N, C-alpha and C positions, 0 to 999 in steps of 0.2 A: 157364393164364397168359398175361396179357396183352401185347402187343407192349412194352410200355412197361416191363411188369418183367422182359422176358426182355433188352432192353435193359440195365439196370440190374444183374441179375445179370451179364451178360457183361463190364460195365466194372469193376464189384468187384470181379470174378476177378483183375483185372489189380495192385489193393491186396492181395489174399490174398496173390498171388504176391511182395510186396515189403514184408513189416511195416514196413521202415524208413520207409516213406513214408507209412502208415498216420494219423500224427499229424495229416497233413495235411487228412485226411476230418473228425477232430475239430474242427481247428480251421476249414474253411470251413464245414462246418455249421450251428457257432454264430454265426459274424459273417454268413451268410446269413440264417438261419431260426431261430434260436436267440432263447429270451426271458429276460432277468433281471428279479427281483423282489427284494424285499429278505429273501426267504423262501429262493427258490431259483432254480436257472439251468436252464432246461428246452429240452428240442428233440423234436420229435414228427414222427413218419413212418409212411407206411404200409410201410415197408420193412424187414421183420424182420432180414435178412441185415445191413443197415447199420448197426441199431442194437446189434446184436450186436457187431461189430468197433468201434461208438465207445464201447462200454461198455468191451471188452475194453483198450482203447487207454487210455481213463481211468485204469485200474486202472497197465496197465506203464508209462504215460510219465509221469503225475502221482502214482500211489498214490492216487487218488480212487476210492472205491468210488459208483457211481452204481446208482439203482434204476429198472427198468423197470417200468412199467404198461404191461401188453400188453391192448388192448383187441381188440375184434371185427375192426376194420379199422385203427385207428392205434396204434401203440406211443408211448408217451413216456419219454424220457429225463431223470430228476430228480435234479438233484445239489443236495443240500440239506445243512443242518447247517453251522455256521460255520467250521469248520475246511476243509471239503472246498469248499464254496462259494468260500470267500476263494483255496484255491489254483487253481482254474479259473479265477475272475476275474481272479487276478494274470496267469497263462496268456496270457487273451486279452486282456489289456491290454496286455502288454508285447507281443505278437505281431500283434495287430490293432486297435489302440486301441479295445476293444469298449466300454469306458464311455463313450466320446466319442460327439458328435453327428457326428464325421466318421468312422468309422470305415474302417479300408483291408482290401485284400487280404491285407495282409501280407508276409512273405518270401519267400512260396511264390510271389508273381507275379513270375514273370520275363520280360523283352522278349521275345516270340516272334521277334523276329531273330535270336537266338542260338540256335536250336532244330538251325539245320543238318539233318542228316539221321537225327538221331536217334530222332525219332518213326517213321519208315519202318521204323527197326532194332528197334524193338520197346521201347527205353529212351525211358520219357516223361520228358520235362522238367517242369520245376514249373508253367509255365505252363499245360501242357497236365493236369496233376494238377490244377491250380484248377479248369479247366472242369468235368471229369471229377466234381470232389467236390461242386461245386455244382450239376450235374445231379442228382446221387444224392441230394443235400438237398431239392431243391425242385423237379425239372423231371419232364417226362413227354413222353411223342410219341402221338400218335393212329394208331388200326390203320389203317396204310397200304393198306390195301382199300378204306378209305374216303375217306381224303383226307390230306394232307399238312400236318401242325403239330406243333410242338416248341416248347414253352414252358418256363420258367425263372421261379419265384416267388420274389421276394427280399424280405425283412421290411424290409430297411433301405435306403432310396433313394440313400444314396452310396457302399454297394457295389453297388447295381444300374449305377449311372454308370459305376464302374467295371469291371466284369463285361462290361457294354456294349461299352466301349471293346477288351476284351481280346478278344472275340469277333469285331470287325471288323478288329483288327488279324493274327487267326488267317483272314481271309478268309471269315467268317463274318457277314454282314450279317445285324443283327438290327433289331427294334422293340421299343419299349416303352410299355406302356400303365399306369395306374395302377389296379388294380382289387380291390376287397375289400380296402383298406388294403396291399396290396403292390405292387411293382413288377416286371412281368412282361415279361420278356423273351421275343419270338416269333419262328418263323421259320416261312413258309409255303409257301416254294419247295421244290419235292423235290431239285431238284439240291442245294441245301444243308444240307436235314436229311442225304441221304447222307453230303456232306464232313464231316457233324459225327459221323455214325458211325465213318467211316475214322478220322477224328482221335482217337476216344474210345477207338479201339482195340475197338469194337465188330462186328468184322467179318463174325461169321455173321450177326448182324442186319442187317447191310447187304445181304448178299448176298440175303437174305429181303425186304429193302427193295425191292432191285431187281428181283427178281421180279414184287413186286405191282406196281410202278411197268410193268413192260413189259406185263404182263396189263391192266392199266387203259388204257394208251393203245394198244394194240392194240384192246380193246373198245370205246374212243373214236372209233377212226379207224374201225371197221366201223360204227358207231354212226353215224357222220357220212356214210360212202359211203351205206348203207340211207335216210338222212334224205332225202339228196339225190336216188337213186333215186324215194324217194318222192313227193319234191316234183315231182321232172319227169313222174313217171307221171300225177300230179293235174294237171300244167298240161297235158299232152297230153290227157287225159281230158275235161279241159274245154273244149280249144279243138276236140275231135273232136265233142263233144256242140254244142256253138255252131255248128260248121261245119255237122252233119246238120241242124237247126232251120234253120239259114238255107236250106238246100238244097231241104227240104221246103215252106217258106214259097216260094220261088222256083217249084218244081213246079205248085205251085196257084195261080199268078198268070198273069196275061197275058202278060209277058215270056218264060215258058218258050218259050213257041212260036216267039219271035224269037231264040231261042239258036241259034248254029251247030252243026253236026251232033257238031263235037268236043267242044263245052262240055257238051250234052246229053247225050252219050255218056259222059262224064266224070262227071258229075253223077249218071246212072243210077248208074253202076257205083260210085261212091263210097257211094250210097244202098242197095245191094245188098250191101254189104261194108264196114260200118260199122268193124270190125277190124282191117281189113289196114292195112299199112303204107303211106305213098306208092311205096317201092318194089316191095311185093308187087301193089299197082293198078295200077301202070306194066306191068307184066309180064302183066297180063289183056287189055291192048288191043291191037290190029292195026294196024300195025305195033307192038312195045312200045315205051314212052315211059319214060324215066329219071325219077328222083325230081325234079329240078328242073323237069322237064317238067309233071310231075301237078301239081306245087306251083303253077307259074303259072298253069294253068287255073284251079284252086279258087281263086287268088288273083282271078284275072277274075269268076270267078261271084260271088265275095263282093263284089267291088265293083260291080257288075251290081246285086245286090240292094241294096246300100246306097244307088245313085244311085236306083232305083225307090221304094224305100221311106225314104229320108231318113233311114237308120241307120248 
């Protein structure tokens, strides 16, 4: 089971436990992604359990029998027949202005400022139910082990605008893009995806999501440290190779005889011990010389080489 389906199953469970609110699923599913033609009203989803609840709700709430065409990946609810279609159309029109060019989220959309602590107590207010239902009808979440991405596809632009505002009022900033004839709301920040999971009651999935996040962030941190160490190692290796090349050139030149004893000894010691650090190199000297002292001598040798050869 994909992570996205796990989230939907957990959210759907909150509706199964509260049958009185299942009509919200029916209404929001159709107002966001339903299709109406002169022959039928249809809704398609890959989520079988969602389709089962909606068809049950059709019959119990409206007395309408819906047919479900079950495909390999997609299930389509179809309400046809003049009587059934008219009953559903009347319900959707009264609640959501379904037949108009500017449909609305309907009576299920309540100002989030009235929520209080009800969500924390597990009693979902209507505005949370609207977000849950819209996600169940057209949402998805990417595998958190790969990326952080939540999106919600809405067929009607006017409804997408209302949903976007509802998300933002819920402290879930979303962006919207038009794609393939849909308005797609999306969130790409991990913190806000986690907040969405908490808001919609997918608490088990949120814990799993946070575990993935911690693992990814730890892995990224380790990679940054390793990359930094590798970069430092390459830089040191390049500097050391250049230094050895410089000292060999200096030793093969007439300038070598003009070096004082300390500089010549330091150059010889470095050529004989190319892998030692400056501190280790200084410990071989008599008397021992500190890291800064060794570095100072090597810098003087580099300067003498540059002055002699113009590099």
